[in-house]
C-alpha positions as CSV (number, residue, x, y, z in Angstrom):
1,M,15.1,-2.4,-5.8
2,L,13.8,-5.3,-7.8
3,E,14.2,-9.0,-6.7
4,Q,17.4,-10.6,-8.0
5,D,17.2,-14.0,-9.7
6,E,19.6,-16.9,-9.0
7,D,22.1,-15.4,-11.5
8,G,22.1,-12.0,-9.8
9,L,19.9,-10.4,-12.5
10,A,17.0,-8.0,-11.8
11,I,13.5,-9.0,-12.9
12,P,13.1,-8.3,-16.6
13,A,11.6,-4.9,-17.2
14,H,8.7,-6.3,-19.3
15,E,7.7,-8.5,-16.4
16,V,7.6,-5.5,-14.0
17,A,5.6,-3.5,-16.5
18,D,3.2,-6.5,-16.8
19,W,2.8,-6.6,-12.9
20,R,2.0,-2.9,-12.8
21,L,-0.6,-3.2,-15.6
22,R,-2.3,-6.0,-13.8
23,V,-2.3,-4.1,-10.5
24,F,-3.8,-1.0,-12.2
25,D,-6.5,-3.2,-13.8
26,L,-7.3,-4.9,-10.6
27,Y,-8.0,-1.6,-8.9
28,Q,-10.1,-0.4,-11.8
29,R,-12.3,-3.5,-11.2
30,V,-12.3,-3.0,-7.5
31,R,-13.6,0.7,-8.0
32,A,-16.3,-0.6,-10.3
33,A,-17.4,-3.5,-8.1
34,E,-21.0,-3.6,-6.9
35,S,-19.9,-3.0,-3.3
36,P,-16.8,-2.4,-1.3
37,R,-17.2,-5.9,0.2
38,A,-17.3,-7.5,-3.3
39,G,-14.4,-5.3,-4.5
40,H,-12.4,-6.6,-1.5
41,E,-13.1,-10.1,-2.2
42,L,-11.9,-9.5,-5.9
43,W,-8.8,-7.7,-4.6
44,R,-7.9,-10.5,-2.2
45,R,-8.5,-13.3,-4.7
46,E,-6.5,-11.6,-7.6
47,R,-3.6,-10.7,-5.3
48,D,-3.4,-14.2,-4.3
49,V,-2.9,-15.3,-7.9
50,L,-0.4,-12.5,-8.7
51,F,1.8,-13.1,-5.7
52,G,1.7,-17.0,-6.2
53,T,2.3,-17.0,-9.9
54,H,3.6,-13.8,-11.4
55,P,7.4,-13.6,-12.3
56,A,7.6,-10.2,-10.7
57,S,6.2,-11.3,-7.4
58,A,8.0,-10.1,-4.2
59,V,7.4,-13.7,-2.8
60,V,10.8,-15.4,-3.1
61,R,11.0,-17.9,-5.8
62,E,11.6,-20.8,-3.4
63,E,8.5,-20.1,-1.6
64,R,6.1,-19.8,-4.4
65,A,5.6,-23.6,-4.9
66,T,4.0,-23.8,-1.5
67,F,2.3,-20.4,-1.5
68,R,-1.5,-20.8,-0.7
69,G,-2.5,-17.1,-0.4
70,L,-1.9,-13.9,1.6
71,R,-3.1,-13.6,5.2
72,T,-5.8,-11.1,4.9
73,A,-8.5,-10.1,7.5
74,P,-12.3,-10.3,6.7
75,Y,-13.9,-7.2,5.4
76,Y,-15.1,-4.7,8.1
77,A,-17.2,-1.8,6.9
78,D,-16.3,0.5,9.8
79,F,-12.7,1.0,8.5
80,R,-13.8,2.6,5.3
81,F,-13.9,6.4,5.3
82,E,-14.6,9.3,3.0
83,V,-12.0,11.9,4.3
84,P,-11.0,15.4,2.9
85,L,-7.4,16.2,2.3
86,L,-6.6,19.2,4.6
87,P,-3.8,21.6,3.8
88,D,-2.0,21.0,7.2
89,G,1.6,20.4,6.6
90,K,1.4,20.9,2.9
91,G,4.7,21.5,1.3
92,Q,6.8,19.7,3.9
93,E,9.7,17.7,2.5
94,R,10.7,14.3,3.7
95,P,13.9,12.6,2.5
96,V,13.6,8.9,3.1
97,A,16.9,7.1,3.0
98,T,16.7,3.5,1.7
99,G,19.4,0.7,1.8
100,T,19.3,0.2,-2.0
101,D,17.7,3.1,-3.8
102,G,19.6,6.0,-1.9
103,V,17.4,8.9,-0.7
104,V,13.9,9.0,-2.0
105,H,12.2,12.5,-1.7
106,F,8.6,13.1,-0.8
107,V,6.7,16.4,-0.5
108,R,3.6,16.5,1.7
109,L,0.2,17.1,0.0
110,G,-1.7,17.6,3.2
111,T,-3.3,15.7,6.1
112,F,-6.3,13.4,6.7
113,E,-8.2,13.5,9.8
114,V,-9.5,9.9,10.0
115,P,-12.3,9.6,12.5
116,G,-11.4,7.5,15.5
117,L,-8.0,6.7,14.3
118,G,-6.0,9.9,14.0
119,R,-4.1,12.0,11.5
120,L,-2.2,10.6,8.5
121,A,0.0,12.7,6.2
122,A,-0.3,12.3,2.3
123,W,2.7,12.5,0.3
124,R,3.7,13.1,-3.4
125,H,6.8,11.3,-4.6
126,A,9.0,14.3,-5.9
127,G,10.7,12.2,-8.4
128,Y,9.5,10.8,-11.7
129,G,5.9,9.6,-11.6
130,G,4.5,11.8,-8.8
131,G,1.5,10.3,-7.2
132,V,-0.1,10.1,-3.9
133,F,1.5,8.0,-1.2
134,V,0.0,7.2,2.2
135,P,1.8,4.6,4.3
136,F,0.9,4.0,7.9
137,R,1.8,2.0,11.0
138,D,-0.9,1.2,13.7
139,G,-1.2,-0.4,17.0
140,T,-1.2,-3.9,15.5
141,A,2.2,-3.6,13.9
142,G,4.7,-6.0,15.2
143,R,2.4,-7.9,17.5
144,E,2.0,-11.6,17.3
145,G,-0.8,-12.4,14.8
146,G,-0.9,-8.7,13.9
147,T,0.6,-6.7,11.0
148,Y,3.9,-6.0,9.5
149,G,6.1,-4.3,12.2
150,A,7.4,-1.6,9.9
151,G,4.0,-0.6,8.6
152,R,1.7,-1.0,5.5
153,Y,0.5,1.0,2.6
154,L,-2.9,2.5,2.2
155,L,-2.5,4.3,-1.0
156,D,0.3,4.4,-3.6
157,T,-1.1,5.8,-7.0
158,I,2.2,5.1,-8.8
159,K,1.6,1.5,-8.3
160,G,-2.2,1.8,-9.0
161,A,-3.3,1.4,-5.3
162,Y,-6.1,3.9,-5.4
163,L,-9.8,3.6,-4.5
164,G,-10.9,7.0,-5.7
165,A,-11.4,10.7,-4.9
166,R,-13.9,13.4,-5.5
167,T,-14.0,17.2,-5.0
168,D,-16.6,18.5,-2.6
169,D,-18.6,21.8,-3.1
170,D,-15.8,23.9,-1.6
171,G,-13.1,22.5,-4.0
172,V,-11.6,20.3,-1.4
173,P,-10.4,16.8,-2.5
174,V,-12.2,13.9,-0.7
175,Y,-10.4,10.6,-0.7
176,T,-11.7,7.0,-0.2
177,L,-9.6,5.6,2.5
178,D,-10.5,1.9,3.0
179,F,-8.1,0.2,5.5
180,N,-9.4,-3.1,4.5
181,F,-7.2,-2.7,1.3
182,A,-4.1,-2.1,3.4
183,Y,-1.2,-4.0,2.2
184,N,2.3,-5.0,3.1
185,P,5.4,-3.3,1.2
186,S,7.4,-5.6,-0.9
187,C,10.2,-5.7,1.8
188,A,7.7,-7.7,4.1
189,Y,8.2,-10.6,1.6
190,D,11.8,-10.1,0.8
191,E,14.5,-7.8,2.2
192,A,16.2,-7.4,-1.2
193,W,13.3,-4.7,-1.8
194,A,13.7,-1.2,-0.7
195,C,10.5,0.2,0.6
196,P,9.8,3.9,2.0
197,L,8.2,3.2,5.3
198,P,5.9,5.4,7.6
199,G,7.5,8.3,9.4
200,P,6.2,10.1,12.6
201,D,3.3,11.7,10.7
202,N,2.0,8.4,9.5
203,R,1.6,6.5,12.8
204,L,-1.8,5.6,14.4
205,A,-2.0,4.7,18.0
206,P,-5.3,2.6,17.6
207,D,-5.4,-0.9,16.2
208,V,-6.3,-1.4,12.6
209,P,-6.9,-5.1,12.5
210,V,-8.1,-5.3,8.9
211,G,-6.2,-5.6,5.5
212,E,-3.2,-7.8,5.1
213,L,-1.7,-9.3,8.1
214,Y,1.7,-10.6,9.0
215,P,3.3,-13.1,8.5
216,S,2.0,-12.7,5.1
217,F,1.3,-16.3,4.3
């Protein structure tokens, strides 16, 4: 669901389209950066601009005047992984009920075994747009000074949040999973937004203290 303005109208479609284009462009520049750390600094800086100034920002309008940037942890290279997508669980269906968008259907693409962290399911949105979706919740969720209690997003290719993948010699897709780029769903800023959240197969017991923190700013 899109944020409503003071007249009860949704954000104009062209503003939402412009937001999406800017995010896609940002991730393209992140992937082309000279290093993951440099890409992370670009990502952090450009997201601050978008969330503070763009008409389609999930930050409620009344808070934008005092917005000074999102709370994001420093880059920590140990939380970047190149991980094969294994077929475990492939084809599993997961309907997600939301308060505003009805039931959103996902189909499982497989499973990531993330060293030292655990297993994460990768999903495809079964509706229009498809895409790879990897939400997660970790041990820092809901803790004071930690991360958003309902979880964060790692990949969402429909929205452009994608750091790349390749195919290994056996034809298995290997994805870049960098938790430094984990970010909050829109409902973390404003409850008017509907956000699919991590289910049982997307919960990690260890702490993942990188990426966007909460409160967001």
